[in-house]
ChimeraX commands (.cxc) that place a marker at each C-alpha (Angstrom):
marker #1 position 20.22,-5.11,6.75 radius 0.5
marker #1 position 16.54,-4.39,6.10 radius 0.5
marker #1 position 14.67,-6.13,3.29 radius 0.5
marker #1 position 11.90,-4.42,1.33 radius 0.5
marker #1 position 9.73,-6.45,-1.02 radius 0.5
marker #1 position 8.72,-4.66,-4.22 radius 0.5
marker #1 position 10.76,-2.30,-6.37 radius 0.5
marker #1 position 8.58,-0.20,-8.66 radius 0.5
marker #1 position 5.24,-0.02,-6.87 radius 0.5
marker #1 position 3.82,3.25,-5.60 radius 0.5
marker #1 position 4.60,2.44,-1.95 radius 0.5
marker #1 position 7.70,0.28,-2.38 radius 0.5
marker #1 position 9.47,2.94,-4.46 radius 0.5
marker #1 position 8.64,5.57,-1.82 radius 0.5
marker #1 position 9.82,3.22,0.93 radius 0.5
marker #1 position 13.14,2.62,-0.80 radius 0.5
marker #1 position 13.76,6.35,-1.20 radius 0.5
marker #1 position 12.79,7.07,2.42 radius 0.5
marker #1 position 14.96,4.30,3.88 radius 0.5
marker #1 position 17.93,5.39,1.78 radius 0.5
marker #1 position 17.53,9.01,2.86 radius 0.5
marker #1 position 17.67,7.86,6.49 radius 0.5
marker #1 position 20.97,6.06,5.78 radius 0.5
marker #1 position 19.45,2.61,6.27 radius 0.5
marker #1 position 21.18,-0.38,4.71 radius 0.5
marker #1 position 18.57,-2.08,2.54 radius 0.5
marker #1 position 18.13,-4.85,0.03 radius 0.5
marker #1 position 15.12,-5.08,-2.26 radius 0.5
marker #1 position 13.42,-8.27,-3.37 radius 0.5
marker #1 position 11.66,-8.02,-6.72 radius 0.5
marker #1 position 10.31,-10.44,-9.28 radius 0.5
marker #1 position 12.49,-9.01,-12.03 radius 0.5
marker #1 position 14.84,-6.13,-12.79 radius 0.5
marker #1 position 16.37,-5.17,-16.14 radius 0.5
marker #1 position 19.48,-3.53,-14.68 radius 0.5
marker #1 position 20.09,-4.29,-10.98 radius 0.5
marker #1 position 23.46,-2.50,-10.97 radius 0.5
marker #1 position 21.81,0.87,-11.52 radius 0.5
marker #1 position 20.57,0.93,-7.93 radius 0.5
marker #1 position 22.57,1.92,-4.81 radius 0.5
marker #1 position 21.39,-1.19,-2.97 radius 0.5
marker #1 position 21.35,-4.94,-3.43 radius 0.5
marker #1 position 18.57,-6.15,-5.73 radius 0.5
marker #1 position 17.44,-9.72,-5.10 radius 0.5
marker #1 position 15.50,-11.22,-7.99 radius 0.5
marker #1 position 12.97,-13.80,-6.87 radius 0.5
marker #1 position 9.31,-14.46,-7.56 radius 0.5
marker #1 position 7.41,-14.65,-4.27 radius 0.5
marker #1 position 5.00,-17.05,-5.96 radius 0.5
marker #1 position 7.94,-19.49,-6.22 radius 0.5
marker #1 position 8.78,-20.80,-2.74 radius 0.5
marker #1 position 11.92,-22.69,-3.78 radius 0.5
marker #1 position 13.38,-19.71,-5.61 radius 0.5
marker #1 position 12.57,-17.30,-2.78 radius 0.5
marker #1 position 14.06,-19.62,-0.14 radius 0.5
marker #1 position 17.24,-20.07,-2.14 radius 0.5
marker #1 position 17.74,-16.32,-2.55 radius 0.5
marker #1 position 17.19,-15.51,1.13 radius 0.5
marker #1 position 18.82,-18.45,2.90 radius 0.5
marker #1 position 22.26,-16.87,3.47 radius 0.5
marker #1 position 21.18,-13.28,4.16 radius 0.5
marker #1 position 21.46,-11.63,7.55 radius 0.5
marker #1 position 18.14,-9.82,7.77 radius 0.5
marker #1 position 17.30,-7.53,10.69 radius 0.5
marker #1 position 13.78,-6.81,9.53 radius 0.5
marker #1 position 11.44,-7.16,6.57 radius 0.5
marker #1 position 8.93,-4.68,5.17 radius 0.5
marker #1 position 6.62,-6.73,2.97 radius 0.5
marker #1 position 5.04,-4.16,0.65 radius 0.5
marker #1 position 4.89,-6.13,-2.61 radius 0.5
marker #1 position 1.33,-6.88,-3.64 radius 0.5
marker #1 position -0.80,-8.16,-6.48 radius 0.5
marker #1 position -3.26,-5.34,-7.06 radius 0.5
marker #1 position -6.33,-5.11,-9.25 radius 0.5
marker #1 position -5.41,-3.23,-12.39 radius 0.5
marker #1 position -1.76,-4.35,-12.19 radius 0.5
marker #1 position -1.87,-8.12,-11.76 radius 0.5
marker #1 position -3.41,-10.07,-14.63 radius 0.5
marker #1 position -5.22,-12.24,-12.10 radius 0.5
marker #1 position -5.80,-12.13,-8.35 radius 0.5
marker #1 position -5.47,-15.92,-8.15 radius 0.5
marker #1 position -2.97,-18.67,-8.84 radius 0.5
marker #1 position -3.80,-21.79,-10.86 radius 0.5
marker #1 position -5.29,-23.46,-7.79 radius 0.5
marker #1 position -7.60,-20.55,-7.08 radius 0.5
marker #1 position -5.58,-19.21,-4.13 radius 0.5
marker #1 position -5.28,-15.49,-3.50 radius 0.5
marker #1 position -1.95,-14.28,-4.88 radius 0.5
marker #1 position -1.22,-11.93,-1.97 radius 0.5
marker #1 position -1.62,-14.64,0.63 radius 0.5
marker #1 position 0.45,-17.07,-1.45 radius 0.5
marker #1 position 3.28,-14.52,-1.65 radius 0.5
marker #1 position 3.10,-13.84,2.08 radius 0.5
marker #1 position 3.03,-17.54,2.94 radius 0.5
marker #1 position 6.03,-18.26,0.71 radius 0.5
marker #1 position 8.00,-15.35,2.15 radius 0.5
marker #1 position 7.35,-16.49,5.71 radius 0.5
marker #1 position 8.24,-20.11,4.90 radius 0.5
marker #1 position 11.48,-19.02,3.23 radius 0.5
marker #1 position 12.56,-17.39,6.50 radius 0.5
marker #1 position 12.09,-20.47,8.70 radius 0.5
marker #1 position 15.84,-21.14,8.91 radius 0.5
marker #1 position 16.88,-17.49,8.88 radius 0.5
marker #1 position 14.53,-15.59,11.14 radius 0.5
marker #1 position 14.57,-11.77,11.12 radius 0.5
marker #1 position 14.01,-9.74,14.27 radius 0.5
marker #1 position 10.94,-7.97,12.90 radius 0.5
marker #1 position 8.35,-8.40,10.18 radius 0.5
marker #1 position 6.15,-5.62,8.81 radius 0.5
marker #1 position 3.17,-6.43,6.60 radius 0.5
marker #1 position 1.61,-3.67,4.56 radius 0.5
marker #1 position -2.03,-4.68,4.55 radius 0.5
marker #1 position -5.09,-2.69,3.50 radius 0.5
marker #1 position -8.17,-1.01,4.92 radius 0.5
marker #1 position -10.05,-3.29,2.52 radius 0.5
marker #1 position -9.98,-5.90,5.31 radius 0.5
marker #1 position -12.82,-4.03,7.04 radius 0.5
marker #1 position -16.43,-4.69,6.21 radius 0.5
marker #1 position -18.78,-2.06,4.75 radius 0.5
marker #1 position -20.48,-1.71,8.12 radius 0.5
marker #1 position -17.21,-0.54,9.69 radius 0.5
marker #1 position -17.13,2.57,7.49 radius 0.5
marker #1 position -20.44,3.89,8.82 radius 0.5
marker #1 position -18.37,5.25,11.69 radius 0.5
marker #1 position -14.66,5.94,11.45 radius 0.5
marker #1 position -13.13,2.45,11.33 radius 0.5
marker #1 position -10.52,1.73,13.98 radius 0.5
marker #1 position -8.21,-1.24,14.42 radius 0.5
marker #1 position -10.90,-3.13,16.35 radius 0.5
marker #1 position -13.66,-2.66,13.77 radius 0.5
marker #1 position -15.35,-5.63,12.12 radius 0.5
marker #1 position -13.21,-7.52,9.61 radius 0.5
marker #1 position -15.45,-8.59,6.76 radius 0.5
marker #1 position -13.80,-7.84,3.40 radius 0.5
marker #1 position -16.02,-7.93,0.33 radius 0.5
marker #1 position -13.30,-7.73,-2.35 radius 0.5
marker #1 position -10.85,-10.44,-3.37 radius 0.5
marker #1 position -8.01,-8.04,-2.64 radius 0.5
marker #1 position -9.31,-7.41,0.87 radius 0.5
marker #1 position -9.77,-11.11,1.52 radius 0.5
marker #1 position -6.22,-11.83,0.40 radius 0.5
marker #1 position -4.86,-9.11,2.69 radius 0.5
marker #1 position -6.83,-10.40,5.67 radius 0.5
marker #1 position -5.54,-13.91,5.06 radius 0.5
marker #1 position -2.01,-12.47,4.92 radius 0.5
marker #1 position -2.59,-10.77,8.27 radius 0.5
marker #1 position -3.60,-14.08,9.84 radius 0.5
marker #1 position -0.50,-15.76,8.42 radius 0.5
marker #1 position 1.81,-13.10,9.82 radius 0.5
marker #1 position 0.16,-13.13,13.24 radius 0.5
marker #1 position 0.39,-16.93,13.49 radius 0.5
marker #1 position 3.99,-16.95,12.26 radius 0.5
marker #1 position 5.16,-14.25,14.67 radius 0.5
marker #1 position 3.41,-15.96,17.59 radius 0.5
marker #1 position 4.96,-19.32,16.73 radius 0.5
marker #1 position 8.47,-17.87,16.52 radius 0.5
marker #1 position 8.05,-15.29,19.31 radius 0.5
marker #1 position 8.99,-12.46,16.96 radius 0.5
marker #1 position 7.80,-8.88,16.62 radius 0.5
marker #1 position 5.30,-8.14,13.87 radius 0.5
marker #1 position 3.59,-4.99,12.68 radius 0.5
marker #1 position 0.51,-4.90,10.44 radius 0.5
marker #1 position -0.28,-1.63,8.68 radius 0.5
marker #1 position -3.72,-1.21,7.12 radius 0.5
marker #1 position -3.08,1.25,4.32 radius 0.5
marker #1 position -5.80,3.57,3.08 radius 0.5
marker #1 position -6.10,4.87,-0.51 radius 0.5
marker #1 position -2.55,5.80,-1.49 radius 0.5
marker #1 position -1.60,8.24,-4.24 radius 0.5
marker #1 position 1.64,9.56,-5.65 radius 0.5
marker #1 position 4.27,8.92,-8.33 radius 0.5
marker #1 position 4.69,5.45,-9.85 radius 0.5
marker #1 position 0.99,4.64,-9.58 radius 0.5
marker #1 position 0.26,2.02,-12.24 radius 0.5
marker #1 position -3.27,1.28,-11.05 radius 0.5
marker #1 position -6.63,2.41,-12.41 radius 0.5
marker #1 position -7.68,4.09,-9.18 radius 0.5
marker #1 position -9.47,7.42,-9.19 radius 0.5
marker #1 position -6.59,9.91,-8.90 radius 0.5
marker #1 position -4.18,8.37,-11.47 radius 0.5
marker #1 position -7.06,7.65,-13.86 radius 0.5
marker #1 position -8.27,11.26,-13.69 radius 0.5
marker #1 position -4.75,12.59,-14.23 radius 0.5
marker #1 position -4.14,10.37,-17.25 radius 0.5
marker #1 position -7.48,11.33,-18.79 radius 0.5
marker #1 position -6.80,15.02,-18.30 radius 0.5
marker #1 position -3.29,14.79,-19.73 radius 0.5
marker #1 position -4.64,13.01,-22.79 radius 0.5
marker #1 position -7.49,15.54,-23.13 radius 0.5
marker #1 position -10.15,12.92,-22.44 radius 0.5
marker #1 position -13.38,13.51,-20.46 radius 0.5
marker #1 position -13.61,12.30,-16.87 radius 0.5
marker #1 position -16.46,10.11,-15.66 radius 0.5
marker #1 position -17.91,10.70,-12.20 radius 0.5
marker #1 position -20.49,8.29,-10.83 radius 0.5
marker #1 position -23.41,9.64,-8.85 radius 0.5
marker #1 position -22.83,13.20,-7.66 radius 0.5
marker #1 position -19.23,12.54,-6.69 radius 0.5
marker #1 position -19.98,12.84,-2.98 radius 0.5
marker #1 position -18.33,9.51,-2.10 radius 0.5
marker #1 position -15.75,9.99,0.66 radius 0.5
marker #1 position -12.19,8.67,0.50 radius 0.5
marker #1 position -9.23,9.01,2.82 radius 0.5
marker #1 position -6.18,9.67,0.63 radius 0.5
marker #1 position -2.60,9.37,1.86 radius 0.5
marker #1 position 0.43,10.63,-0.06 radius 0.5
marker #1 position 2.94,7.87,-0.83 radius 0.5
marker #1 position 5.84,9.77,0.75 radius 0.5
marker #1 position 3.83,10.22,3.96 radius 0.5
marker #1 position 2.98,6.52,4.02 radius 0.5
marker #1 position 6.65,5.63,3.59 radius 0.5
marker #1 position 7.74,8.02,6.36 radius 0.5
marker #1 position 5.13,6.53,8.68 radius 0.5
marker #1 position 6.33,3.00,7.96 radius 0.5
marker #1 position 9.92,4.02,8.71 radius 0.5
marker #1 position 8.99,5.86,11.90 radius 0.5
marker #1 position 6.91,2.95,13.21 radius 0.5
marker #1 position 9.64,0.51,12.22 radius 0.5
marker #1 position 12.42,2.46,13.92 radius 0.5
marker #1 position 10.34,2.88,17.09 radius 0.5
marker #1 position 9.64,-0.88,17.23 radius 0.5
marker #1 position 5.87,-0.52,16.99 radius 0.5
marker #1 position 3.93,-3.78,17.20 radius 0.5
marker #1 position 0.39,-4.87,16.48 radius 0.5
marker #1 position -2.07,-3.32,14.03 radius 0.5
marker #1 position -2.26,0.31,12.90 radius 0.5
marker #1 position -4.47,2.13,10.42 radius 0.5
marker #1 position -2.19,3.98,8.01 radius 0.5
marker #1 position -4.66,6.76,7.23 radius 0.5
marker #1 position -4.85,10.53,7.52 radius 0.5
marker #1 position -8.17,10.61,9.37 radius 0.5
marker #1 position -9.47,13.16,6.84 radius 0.5
marker #1 position -11.95,12.08,4.15 radius 0.5
marker #1 position -12.62,14.06,0.96 radius 0.5
marker #1 position -15.29,13.75,-1.69 radius 0.5
marker #1 position -14.33,12.51,-5.14 radius 0.5
marker #1 position -15.72,15.72,-6.63 radius 0.5
marker #1 position -13.49,17.83,-4.39 radius 0.5
marker #1 position -10.42,15.85,-5.44 radius 0.5
marker #1 position -11.43,16.02,-9.10 radius 0.5
marker #1 position -11.86,19.81,-8.95 radius 0.5
marker #1 position -8.42,20.17,-7.39 radius 0.5
marker #1 position -6.81,18.10,-10.15 radius 0.5
marker #1 position -8.60,20.09,-12.86 radius 0.5
marker #1 position -7.41,23.33,-11.24 radius 0.5
marker #1 position -3.83,22.03,-11.15 radius 0.5
marker #1 position -4.03,21.05,-14.82 radius 0.5
marker #1 position -5.19,24.50,-15.93 radius 0.5
marker #1 position -7.37,22.80,-18.53 radius 0.5
marker #1 position -11.05,22.89,-19.30 radius 0.5
marker #1 position -12.22,19.31,-18.82 radius 0.5
marker #1 position -15.55,17.69,-19.61 radius 0.5
marker #1 position -16.94,15.88,-16.57 radius 0.5
marker #1 position -19.54,13.25,-17.42 radius 0.5
marker #1 position -21.87,12.35,-14.56 radius 0.5
marker #1 position -22.84,8.69,-14.79 radius 0.5
marker #1 position -25.48,6.66,-13.00 radius 0.5
marker #1 position -23.77,4.73,-10.25 radius 0.5
marker #1 position -23.88,0.95,-10.64 radius 0.5
marker #1 position -23.12,0.16,-7.01 radius 0.5
marker #1 position -24.15,1.43,-3.62 radius 0.5
marker #1 position -22.35,4.52,-2.37 radius 0.5
marker #1 position -19.69,3.65,0.19 radius 0.5
marker #1 position -17.89,6.30,2.23 radius 0.5
marker #1 position -14.52,5.57,3.78 radius 0.5
marker #1 position -13.75,7.08,7.19 radius 0.5
marker #1 position -10.90,6.00,9.43 radius 0.5
marker #1 position -9.87,6.57,13.00 radius 0.5
marker #1 position -6.09,7.03,13.08 radius 0.5
marker #1 position -5.85,8.05,16.74 radius 0.5
marker #1 position -3.73,4.98,17.58 radius 0.5
marker #1 position -1.23,6.08,14.91 radius 0.5
marker #1 position -1.14,9.75,15.92 radius 0.5
marker #1 position -0.83,8.84,19.60 radius 0.5
marker #1 position 2.22,6.73,18.85 radius 0.5
marker #1 position 3.71,9.34,16.51 radius 0.5
marker #1 position 2.40,12.66,17.91 radius 0.5
marker #1 position 4.93,14.81,16.06 radius 0.5
marker #1 position 4.20,13.45,12.59 radius 0.5
marker #1 position 2.88,16.01,10.09 radius 0.5
marker #1 position 1.07,14.98,6.93 radius 0.5
marker #1 position 1.95,16.70,3.67 radius 0.5
marker #1 position -0.23,19.50,2.38 radius 0.5
marker #1 position -2.80,17.69,0.24 radius 0.5
marker #1 position -2.84,20.23,-2.61 radius 0.5
marker #1 position 0.97,20.25,-2.91 radius 0.5
marker #1 position 1.10,16.46,-2.83 radius 0.5
marker #1 position -1.60,16.30,-5.51 radius 0.5
marker #1 position 0.34,18.73,-7.71 radius 0.5
marker #1 position 3.53,16.67,-7.37 radius 0.5
marker #1 position 1.57,13.56,-8.27 radius 0.5
marker #1 position 0.07,15.29,-11.30 radius 0.5
marker #1 position 3.52,16.26,-12.57 radius 0.5
marker #1 position 4.90,12.72,-12.20 radius 0.5
marker #1 position 2.12,10.56,-13.62 radius 0.5
marker #1 position 2.08,9.93,-17.35 radius 0.5
marker link #1:1,2 radius 0.2
marker link #1:2,3 radius 0.2
marker link #1:3,4 radius 0.2
marker link #1:4,5 radius 0.2
marker link #1:5,6 radius 0.2
marker link #1:6,7 radius 0.2
marker link #1:7,8 radius 0.2
marker link #1:8,9 radius 0.2
marker link #1:9,10 radius 0.2
marker link #1:10,11 radius 0.2
marker link #1:11,12 radius 0.2
marker link #1:12,13 radius 0.2
marker link #1:13,14 radius 0.2
marker link #1:14,15 radius 0.2
marker link #1:15,16 radius 0.2
marker link #1:16,17 radius 0.2
marker link #1:17,18 radius 0.2
marker link #1:18,19 radius 0.2
marker link #1:19,20 radius 0.2
marker link #1:20,21 radius 0.2
marker link #1:21,22 radius 0.2
marker link #1:22,23 radius 0.2
marker link #1:23,24 radius 0.2
marker link #1:24,25 radius 0.2
marker link #1:25,26 radius 0.2
marker link #1:26,27 radius 0.2
marker link #1:27,28 radius 0.2
marker link #1:28,29 radius 0.2
marker link #1:29,30 radius 0.2
marker link #1:30,31 radius 0.2
marker link #1:31,32 radius 0.2
marker link #1:32,33 radius 0.2
marker link #1:33,34 radius 0.2
marker link #1:34,35 radius 0.2
marker link #1:35,36 radius 0.2
marker link #1:36,37 radius 0.2
marker link #1:37,38 radius 0.2
marker link #1:38,39 radius 0.2
marker link #1:39,40 radius 0.2
marker link #1:40,41 radius 0.2
marker link #1:41,42 radius 0.2
marker link #1:42,43 radius 0.2
marker link #1:43,44 radius 0.2
marker link #1:44,45 radius 0.2
marker link #1:45,46 radius 0.2
marker link #1:46,47 radius 0.2
marker link #1:47,48 radius 0.2
marker link #1:48,49 radius 0.2
marker link #1:49,50 radius 0.2
marker link #1:50,51 radius 0.2
marker link #1:51,52 radius 0.2
marker link #1:52,53 radius 0.2
marker link #1:53,54 radius 0.2
marker link #1:54,55 radius 0.2
marker link #1:55,56 radius 0.2
marker link #1:56,57 radius 0.2
marker link #1:57,58 radius 0.2
marker link #1:58,59 radius 0.2
marker link #1:59,60 radius 0.2
marker link #1:60,61 radius 0.2
marker link #1:61,62 radius 0.2
marker link #1:62,63 radius 0.2
marker link #1:63,64 radius 0.2
marker link #1:64,65 radius 0.2
marker link #1:65,66 radius 0.2
marker link #1:66,67 radius 0.2
marker link #1:67,68 radius 0.2
marker link #1:68,69 radius 0.2
marker link #1:69,70 radius 0.2
marker link #1:70,71 radius 0.2
marker link #1:71,72 radius 0.2
marker link #1:72,73 radius 0.2
marker link #1:73,74 radius 0.2
marker link #1:74,75 radius 0.2
marker link #1:75,76 radius 0.2
marker link #1:76,77 radius 0.2
marker link #1:77,78 radius 0.2
marker link #1:78,79 radius 0.2
marker link #1:79,80 radius 0.2
marker link #1:80,81 radius 0.2
marker link #1:81,82 radius 0.2
marker link #1:82,83 radius 0.2
marker link #1:83,84 radius 0.2
marker link #1:84,85 radius 0.2
marker link #1:85,86 radius 0.2
marker link #1:86,87 radius 0.2
marker link #1:87,88 radius 0.2
marker link #1:88,89 radius 0.2
marker link #1:89,90 radius 0.2
marker link #1:90,91 radius 0.2
marker link #1:91,92 radius 0.2
marker link #1:92,93 radius 0.2
marker link #1:93,94 radius 0.2
marker link #1:94,95 radius 0.2
marker link #1:95,96 radius 0.2
marker link #1:96,97 radius 0.2
marker link #1:97,98 radius 0.2
marker link #1:98,99 radius 0.2
marker link #1:99,100 radius 0.2
marker link #1:100,101 radius 0.2
marker link #1:101,102 radius 0.2
marker link #1:102,103 radius 0.2
marker link #1:103,104 radius 0.2
marker link #1:104,105 radius 0.2
marker link #1:105,106 radius 0.2
marker link #1:106,107 radius 0.2
marker link #1:107,108 radius 0.2
marker link #1:108,109 radius 0.2
marker link #1:109,110 radius 0.2
marker link #1:110,111 radius 0.2
marker link #1:111,112 radius 0.2
marker link #1:112,113 radius 0.2
marker link #1:113,114 radius 0.2
marker link #1:114,115 radius 0.2
marker link #1:115,116 radius 0.2
marker link #1:116,117 radius 0.2
marker link #1:117,118 radius 0.2
marker link #1:118,119 radius 0.2
marker link #1:119,120 radius 0.2
marker link #1:120,121 radius 0.2
marker link #1:121,122 radius 0.2
marker link #1:122,123 radius 0.2
marker link #1:123,124 radius 0.2
marker link #1:124,125 radius 0.2
marker link #1:125,126 radius 0.2
marker link #1:126,127 radius 0.2
marker link #1:127,128 radius 0.2
marker link #1:128,129 radius 0.2
marker link #1:129,130 radius 0.2
marker link #1:130,131 radius 0.2
marker link #1:131,132 radius 0.2
marker link #1:132,133 radius 0.2
marker link #1:133,134 radius 0.2
marker link #1:134,135 radius 0.2
marker link #1:135,136 radius 0.2
marker link #1:136,137 radius 0.2
marker link #1:137,138 radius 0.2
marker link #1:138,139 radius 0.2
marker link #1:139,140 radius 0.2
marker link #1:140,141 radius 0.2
marker link #1:141,142 radius 0.2
marker link #1:142,143 radius 0.2
marker link #1:143,144 radius 0.2
marker link #1:144,145 radius 0.2
marker link #1:145,146 radius 0.2
marker link #1:146,147 radius 0.2
marker link #1:147,148 radius 0.2
marker link #1:148,149 radius 0.2
marker link #1:149,150 radius 0.2
marker link #1:150,151 radius 0.2
marker link #1:151,152 radius 0.2
marker link #1:152,153 radius 0.2
marker link #1:153,154 radius 0.2
marker link #1:154,155 radius 0.2
marker link #1:155,156 radius 0.2
marker link #1:156,157 radius 0.2
marker link #1:157,158 radius 0.2
marker link #1:158,159 radius 0.2
marker link #1:159,160 radius 0.2
marker link #1:160,161 radius 0.2
marker link #1:161,162 radius 0.2
marker link #1:162,163 radius 0.2
marker link #1:163,164 radius 0.2
marker link #1:164,165 radius 0.2
marker link #1:165,166 radius 0.2
marker link #1:166,167 radius 0.2
marker link #1:167,168 radius 0.2
marker link #1:168,169 radius 0.2
marker link #1:169,170 radius 0.2
marker link #1:170,171 radius 0.2
marker link #1:171,172 radius 0.2
marker link #1:172,173 radius 0.2
marker link #1:173,174 radius 0.2
marker link #1:174,175 radius 0.2
marker link #1:175,176 radius 0.2
marker link #1:176,177 radius 0.2
marker link #1:177,178 radius 0.2
marker link #1:178,179 radius 0.2
marker link #1:179,180 radius 0.2
marker link #1:180,181 radius 0.2
marker link #1:181,182 radius 0.2
marker link #1:182,183 radius 0.2
marker link #1:183,184 radius 0.2
marker link #1:184,185 radius 0.2
marker link #1:185,186 radius 0.2
marker link #1:186,187 radius 0.2
marker link #1:187,188 radius 0.2
marker link #1:188,189 radius 0.2
marker link #1:189,190 radius 0.2
marker link #1:190,191 radius 0.2
marker link #1:191,192 radius 0.2
marker link #1:192,193 radius 0.2
marker link #1:193,194 radius 0.2
marker link #1:194,195 radius 0.2
marker link #1:195,196 radius 0.2
marker link #1:196,197 radius 0.2
marker link #1:197,198 radius 0.2
marker link #1:198,199 radius 0.2
marker link #1:199,200 radius 0.2
marker link #1:200,201 radius 0.2
marker link #1:201,202 radius 0.2
marker link #1:202,203 radius 0.2
marker link #1:203,204 radius 0.2
marker link #1:204,205 radius 0.2
marker link #1:205,206 radius 0.2
marker link #1:206,207 radius 0.2
marker link #1:207,208 radius 0.2
marker link #1:208,209 radius 0.2
marker link #1:209,210 radius 0.2
marker link #1:210,211 radius 0.2
marker link #1:211,212 radius 0.2
marker link #1:212,213 radius 0.2
marker link #1:213,214 radius 0.2
marker link #1:214,215 radius 0.2
marker link #1:215,216 radius 0.2
marker link #1:216,217 radius 0.2
marker link #1:217,218 radius 0.2
marker link #1:218,219 radius 0.2
marker link #1:219,220 radius 0.2
marker link #1:220,221 radius 0.2
marker link #1:221,222 radius 0.2
marker link #1:222,223 radius 0.2
marker link #1:223,224 radius 0.2
marker link #1:224,225 radius 0.2
marker link #1:225,226 radius 0.2
marker link #1:226,227 radius 0.2
marker link #1:227,228 radius 0.2
marker link #1:228,229 radius 0.2
marker link #1:229,230 radius 0.2
marker link #1:230,231 radius 0.2
marker link #1:231,232 radius 0.2
marker link #1:232,233 radius 0.2
marker link #1:233,234 radius 0.2
marker link #1:234,235 radius 0.2
marker link #1:235,236 radius 0.2
marker link #1:236,237 radius 0.2
marker link #1:237,238 radius 0.2
marker link #1:238,239 radius 0.2
marker link #1:239,240 radius 0.2
marker link #1:240,241 radius 0.2
marker link #1:241,242 radius 0.2
marker link #1:242,243 radius 0.2
marker link #1:243,244 radius 0.2
marker link #1:244,245 radius 0.2
marker link #1:245,246 radius 0.2
marker link #1:246,247 radius 0.2
marker link #1:247,248 radius 0.2
marker link #1:248,249 radius 0.2
marker link #1:249,250 radius 0.2
marker link #1:250,251 radius 0.2
marker link #1:251,252 radius 0.2
marker link #1:252,253 radius 0.2
marker link #1:253,254 radius 0.2
marker link #1:254,255 radius 0.2
marker link #1:255,256 radius 0.2
marker link #1:256,257 radius 0.2
marker link #1:257,258 radius 0.2
marker link #1:258,259 radius 0.2
marker link #1:259,260 radius 0.2
marker link #1:260,261 radius 0.2
marker link #1:261,262 radius 0.2
marker link #1:262,263 radius 0.2
marker link #1:263,264 radius 0.2
marker link #1:264,265 radius 0.2
marker link #1:265,266 radius 0.2
marker link #1:266,267 radius 0.2
marker link #1:267,268 radius 0.2
marker link #1:268,269 radius 0.2
marker link #1:269,270 radius 0.2
marker link #1:270,271 radius 0.2
marker link #1:271,272 radius 0.2
marker link #1:272,273 radius 0.2
marker link #1:273,274 radius 0.2
marker link #1:274,275 radius 0.2
marker link #1:275,276 radius 0.2
marker link #1:276,277 radius 0.2
marker link #1:277,278 radius 0.2
marker link #1:278,279 radius 0.2
marker link #1:279,280 radius 0.2
marker link #1:280,281 radius 0.2
marker link #1:281,282 radius 0.2
marker link #1:282,283 radius 0.2
marker link #1:283,284 radius 0.2
marker link #1:284,285 radius 0.2
marker link #1:285,286 radius 0.2
marker link #1:286,287 radius 0.2
marker link #1:287,288 radius 0.2
marker link #1:288,289 radius 0.2
marker link #1:289,290 radius 0.2
marker link #1:290,291 radius 0.2
marker link #1:291,292 radius 0.2
marker link #1:292,293 radius 0.2
marker link #1:293,294 radius 0.2
marker link #1:294,295 radius 0.2
marker link #1:295,296 radius 0.2
view
């Protein structure tokens, strides 16, 4: 049995669908669920911020591998910190790892973030060996989680895989990131704000592609660190124009003075594509259209 953490997030929901389609036996750990019986898999209700509860729920399970995709994200979590000032993501990762001490899985996959890199790393396409110097609380929490997983896997001589996920988009996006925010504004006939000239570069990956990559790497027993990125960066203005075209609406775009330094995101995914040479990313325009139709 394979355990996925997170139920309704943009990546976790895509992971669940992808694993089910590949006939994988899964269970899903989530903080809460109104109707667990509606799902064709076992739903385990436990708060990863509660070590005792998490340990109790996992102690008797036979777990082959874990894909830890649950995360506290800006725009979703009320706070990025617990009462003691600790990063929520690292607390959840630490509690999950501790809860497995008496019931070790064969493999552990951590979905991390490209936010672990420092701004200097983006001046050239960032690869897995680029400088780690996160400037956001989210990035710092993900880097701390990476260290925890690496230490834990080394201590227990177990396989671990760390996936640094780039900007993800797709259905079930509850965040205030650029693509879902633009779509919601357009659907509610509101103007869209664009800071600077909109030339900032971002590497966007479709949630279904990210999920397929996780499954492929997992099934092929990949280890170590991989950038989960497309290797193609697009300007915000290009993405905005595509969404407006999909909408068929006439939208007011308000150009605002930027309040922070422009930062372009470029990633080297050659390690990923070398390991999975036959993988094909979805057509960006089609993926964007599907996302538009499924965000409300």
